[in-house]
N, C-alpha and C positions, 0 to 999 in steps of 0.2 A: 119619886117624882111622877106626877101624872103626865103622860105623854103618848103620842101616837108614834109607833115605830113602823117604818117601811123597811123591810129587810130583803136580803137576797137580790140586791141590785147589781147589775153587771158593771164592770169598771167604766165602760164607755158611758153608761147612764149616770154614774156618779160624777164623772167629769162634766157631762152636759148639765146636770143639775147644779153643780158647784159654780160653773161659769154663769149660768142663768141667775143664781142667787146673788152673785157678785154684782150683777147689773141692777137687780130690782130691790135689794135689801141693803142694810148697812152692815158690811162685814165687821166682825169683831177682831180684836188683836189676837185672839186665839184662833189658830188654823182650824177651818171647818165649821166655825160658829158664826151664825148670821142672825141679825135682828130684823124681824119683820114688823112693820108698823100695824097697829090696830086702828081702824077708823074711829074718829071721835064719837060718831053716833052709836058705837057699840060699847063705849065706856060705861061703867056703873056711874050712878049720879055722884058718888064720892070721888071717883077718878076724874070725872069731867070737871068737877068744881076745883080740883087740885091743879089749877092751870100751871103752877110753878113746876109741877112734876111731868108735864107733857114733853115729849110724846110717850105714850105707853105702847108696848108691843110684846112679842113673844119670841123665844129663841127657836132657831132651826139649826140643828147640828147634823153635819154630814160626815160619815166615816167611810171606811174602805168599801163596804157593801150595804150601807144602810143610811137612812135619814130619820131623825127624830124631830118631832114638832111638839114643843112643850106647851102644856096647858096652864103655865104660870104667867100671868100678865104682870109685867114689870115696867117701872118708869125707866126711860133711857137717859134721863137727865138727873135723877136723884136716886142713887143706889139705896138709900135708906128711906125711901118713900113709905109712908104709912099705908099706902093704897096698893101695894103689891099683894095680889090675891090670885087664887086659882080662878080660872076662867068661869064666867057665868054660862048659863045655857046658850045664850046668843053668841058669846065669844067662842065657846067650844065649837058651835056650829060653823062659825066663820073659819076657824083653824082647820076643821075637817074639810070644808069646801076649798080652802086655800091649798091644802095638800092634794086633794083630788084634782084641782085645777092644774097644778104643776105636773101631775102624772099624765093628765090628758094632753096638755099643751106640748109637753116635751116627748110624749110617747114612751114614757118609761115602762120598762118591762118589770113587773113585780111578781 
């Protein structure tokens, strides 16, 4: 899996990140897994046209001392979407900025 890993997080930072993600993302049924939405203007043309598969997003997983940001863009409404793809350059940049924004906003020590 292509992903960004932020490791060596302190337990208080993990708790703060988890609480924040519960407020700003769609929590999964799996503990520690969250779905972050991808803005429509960053979708590939195929993803954008597949309106029945909207919204598209990426997974953020939080563990005991780490957080992973996946570079796989998935449909949140259609598990079998034909438009599940690894992130484009622009989508990858968004995910990197998203992760950096969380680090900065929450003051995470990495």
